[in-house]
C-alpha positions in Angstrom: 23.7 -6.1 -15.1 21.9 -3.8 -13.6 23.2 -0.2 -13.0 22.0 2.5 -11.2 22.2 6.3 -13.0 22.4 9.5 -10.8 22.6 12.9 -12.2 22.0 16.5 -12.2 22.0 19.3 -14.6 22.7 22.8 -14.2 22.4 25.5 -14.2 19.6 25.6 -11.3 16.8 27.8 -11.3 14.6 27.5 -7.8 11.8 29.1 -8.9 11.6 27.3 -12.3 12.5 24.5 -13.8 15.0 25.3 -16.7 14.8 23.6 -20.4 17.7 21.1 -19.9 16.1 19.8 -16.4 12.8 19.7 -18.2 14.1 17.3 -20.9 16.7 15.4 -19.1 13.5 14.1 -17.0 11.7 13.7 -20.3 14.5 11.5 -21.6 14.9 9.3 -18.1 10.9 8.5 -18.1 10.5 7.9 -21.5 13.5 4.8 -21.4 12.3 2.0 -20.1 14.0 2.1 -17.3 12.8 0.9 -13.0 13.0 3.2 -10.1 12.7 6.4 -11.7 13.2 9.1 -9.0 13.2 12.6 -10.3 13.7 15.6 -8.3 14.8 19.3 -7.5 18.2 18.5 -6.9 19.5 15.4 -8.1 17.5 11.8 -10.4 18.0 8.6 -10.1 17.4 5.7 -12.7 18.0 2.1 -12.5 17.3 -0.2 -15.5 19.8 -2.6 -17.9 22.7 -1.9 -18.6 22.5 -1.0 -22.2 18.6 0.9 -21.2 21.1 2.8 -18.4 23.7 3.6 -20.7 21.4 4.1 -24.1 19.3 6.6 -22.2 23.0 8.4 -20.5 23.5 9.0 -24.0 20.1 10.9 -24.9 20.4 12.6 -21.9 23.5 14.3 -21.8 23.0 15.3 -25.9 19.7 16.5 -25.3 20.5 18.2 -21.7 23.5 20.3 -23.4 21.8 21.4 -26.6 18.9 22.0 -24.4 21.3 24.7 -22.6 22.6 22.6 -19.6 26.6 23.8 -18.5 27.2 21.5 -16.6 26.2 17.9 -16.2 27.2 15.6 -12.8 26.6 12.0 -13.1 27.3 8.6 -11.4 26.7 5.2 -12.7 27.3 2.6 -10.3 26.6 -1.7 -10.9 24.2 -2.6 -8.8 23.3 -6.4 -9.7 23.6 -8.4 -12.5 19.9 -9.5 -13.4 20.2 -12.9 -11.6 23.4 -14.2 -13.6 
């Protein structure tokens, strides 16, 4: 099964990326995810279910520790990996 995760971390800072946003970016870029798209108002990544779920766990834990006060995310099934 393949999953797509879309997420944002808050609070926003339009002048400079806050620490929690930088940590979230580091997590998804370090994970073995496909089609990572990081932007100022939303981020997406795709991969196997196990890889996405592991990355989401790290994303939540590390972003909260880095000062995020809200993390919005959505996970969608996008395919079965050819099974």
